[in-house]
C-alpha distance (Angstrom), angle and dihedral (degrees) to the residues before:
residue distance angle dihedral
M1 . . .
Q2 3.81 . .
T3 3.80 117.4 .
T4 3.79 113.6 -124.7
I5 3.78 126.3 -145.6
T6 3.80 109.3 -147.9
A7 3.78 133.3 -153.5
N8 3.79 86.4 -112.9
D9 3.83 89.8 58.8
I10 3.81 87.9 54.3
R11 3.82 92.3 48.8
V12 3.82 91.3 49.2
L13 3.81 90.5 51.2
A14 3.80 91.9 47.2
R15 3.82 92.4 51.8
S16 3.80 98.3 39.0
G17 3.78 114.8 127.1
D18 3.81 92.6 -165.3
E19 3.77 119.1 120.9
D20 3.83 108.3 -95.3
P21 3.84 95.2 -11.9
V22 3.78 121.8 -158.4
L23 3.78 136.4 -175.4
A24 3.79 105.3 -128.7
L25 3.77 140.1 168.0
V26 3.79 107.2 -113.3
D27 3.79 112.4 -177.2
G28 3.81 87.0 -16.3
Q29 3.81 94.9 -55.0
P30 3.82 126.5 107.9
V31 3.82 111.4 -112.1
V32 3.81 133.2 170.2
L33 3.79 112.2 -138.3
P34 3.80 141.1 141.7
A35 3.81 112.4 -76.9
A36 3.81 89.2 -123.4
E37 3.82 89.3 65.9
L38 3.80 95.2 56.9
A39 3.78 117.9 118.9
D40 3.80 121.5 -141.9
H41 3.82 92.0 -105.4
D42 3.84 95.2 49.6
H43 3.82 116.8 104.3
V44 3.82 118.7 -138.4
V45 3.79 110.1 -138.3
C46 3.82 98.7 178.1
T47 3.78 140.1 -15.7
Q48 3.78 124.7 -136.0
V49 3.81 88.2 -119.4
A50 3.83 91.7 55.8
L51 3.80 90.5 45.9
V52 3.81 92.6 52.8
Q53 3.82 90.8 45.7
A54 3.80 90.5 52.0
L55 3.81 100.8 41.1
G56 3.80 108.4 12.0
L57 3.79 127.8 -126.4
E58 3.80 96.7 -59.1
I59 3.81 113.0 60.2
T60 3.78 121.5 -170.8
D61 3.80 122.2 -146.2
A62 3.81 90.0 -110.9
E63 3.81 91.8 52.1
A64 3.81 90.9 48.5
E65 3.83 90.8 51.1
I66 3.81 93.5 49.4
F67 3.81 94.0 44.2
A68 3.82 90.9 48.3
G69 3.80 90.2 51.3
R70 3.79 91.5 51.2
L71 3.81 91.9 49.4
T72 3.81 91.2 48.1
A73 3.81 90.8 51.2
D74 3.82 90.1 51.8
L75 3.80 95.7 50.6
P76 3.79 117.7 115.1
E77 3.80 113.8 -105.8
């Protein structure tokens, strides 16, 4: 079964106040956490820095949906 990144995952990443937050697959599930808490086997899907560079500081619901779809399509099988 393919993991899906949701628009909500993107909104959580955008709003995270963690230090250096990332959206990562942890045990196959999307989770937002500080980069320092990543384990070697976790897969980074997107960083908050990359998200802001791609979409800016204000993200609309439509942008979050499209960005989430792109990230889901790029996930490893």
